[in-house]
Steps between C-alpha positions, in 0.01 A plus 500: 500500500152353500427131546412478130833656403687253721318209334581630151865558595520142625331363187738693273819369664565236229486781239672777696849458352358515148269796569801705613661482156473855364456406135245223558182551300308178548496172690315205349450152631497253212476190718496423872839597639620681186520877465575695187645844566479752216719808507472842337768415243305192384710244690324205659623287788350164588519430871413187696317609816323200660303716744290660225247226433126545435426518872754780537336710227149437630599608852677809368195597293275446801720724718503773233124476453445526876717810516309662215159398627439285192336160489724212391358150469766229543296231324613411150709812450830536322636834618613750242635846564731748337671796659682760298798709597301665774411170666596393848865509602635401841 
């Protein structure tokens, strides 16, 4: 495992339990500390997860950008990303 992979694994820990759900299609963050999980059958679950604030998402995006060799400017950004069924799974 590379250093970048270890950083991403560490950053994803607050989401790991949700990412393991086989029928999960999407994770949204509607507000700091609130996740919305959407499942293949259309169900939604609203989860309180205090660790997923704006700083969390910015740091995760920065780690992913570093791994992919992309530039990510932390100033004034609201991160937004969407991964389909073939997205990352622990």
